[in-house]
C-alpha positions as CSV (number, residue, x, y, z in Angstrom):
1,M,-26.5,-5.3,4.3
2,K,-28.9,-2.5,3.5
3,N,-30.3,-1.8,0.1
4,V,-30.2,1.8,-1.0
5,T,-31.7,3.4,-4.1
6,I,-29.8,6.1,-5.9
7,K,-30.5,8.3,-8.9
8,L,-27.8,8.9,-11.6
9,E,-27.9,10.8,-14.8
10,N,-28.3,8.4,-17.8
11,D,-24.8,8.9,-19.1
12,V,-23.2,8.4,-15.6
13,A,-25.3,5.3,-15.1
14,H,-24.2,3.9,-18.5
15,W,-20.6,4.7,-17.9
16,S,-20.6,3.2,-14.4
17,R,-22.1,-0.1,-15.7
18,V,-19.6,-0.4,-18.5
19,W,-16.7,0.4,-16.1
20,A,-17.9,-2.1,-13.6
21,A,-18.3,-4.8,-16.3
22,E,-14.7,-4.1,-17.5
23,H,-13.4,-4.5,-14.0
24,D,-15.5,-7.6,-13.1
25,T,-17.5,-5.9,-10.4
26,S,-20.8,-4.1,-9.9
27,V,-21.8,-0.5,-9.6
28,S,-23.1,-1.4,-6.1
29,Q,-19.7,-2.8,-5.1
30,I,-18.0,0.3,-6.5
31,L,-20.2,2.7,-4.5
32,G,-20.0,0.5,-1.4
33,N,-16.2,0.6,-1.5
34,L,-16.1,4.3,-2.2
35,L,-18.4,5.1,0.7
36,K,-16.4,2.7,3.0
37,Q,-13.2,4.5,2.1
38,M,-14.8,7.9,2.7
39,K,-16.0,6.7,6.1
40,R,-12.5,5.5,7.0
41,E,-11.0,8.8,6.0
42,K,-13.4,10.7,8.3
43,T,-13.0,8.3,11.3
44,G,-10.4,6.2,13.0
45,Y,-6.7,6.4,12.0
46,A,-7.1,9.1,9.4
47,K,-9.0,11.4,11.8
48,A,-6.3,10.8,14.5
49,M,-3.5,11.6,12.0
50,Q,-5.3,14.7,10.9
51,Q,-5.7,15.9,14.5
52,F,-2.0,15.2,15.1
53,L,-0.9,17.1,12.1
54,S,-3.1,20.0,12.8
55,V,-1.2,20.9,16.0
56,D,1.6,23.5,15.5
57,A,5.1,22.1,15.8
58,Q,7.0,22.9,19.0
59,P,10.6,24.0,18.8
60,L,13.2,21.5,20.0
61,K,14.9,22.1,23.3
62,T,18.4,23.5,23.1
63,K,21.4,21.3,23.9
64,Q,21.8,23.1,27.2
65,N,18.8,21.2,28.5
66,Y,20.4,17.8,27.8
67,P,23.3,16.2,29.6
68,L,26.5,15.8,27.6
69,R,27.2,12.3,26.1
70,D,30.5,12.1,27.9
71,D,28.8,12.8,31.3
72,L,26.4,10.0,30.7
73,H,29.0,7.4,29.5
74,E,32.1,7.5,31.5
75,R,35.2,6.3,29.6
């Protein structure tokens, strides 16, 4: 783990300490989890999904390109 020093406005620092105490955690843990989530969103699965969804949809082929069901399954 790496220690990092941050600066917060007084009211934000107070609010975050109170919120952390109410949720039985620490400001450090909150920020660590938030940054980890942001990293996950920018890399890995989320990035792959975003790339996939950014591609324009292609039209489906018409039925003419597929064999008929009866031709595939003789009765």
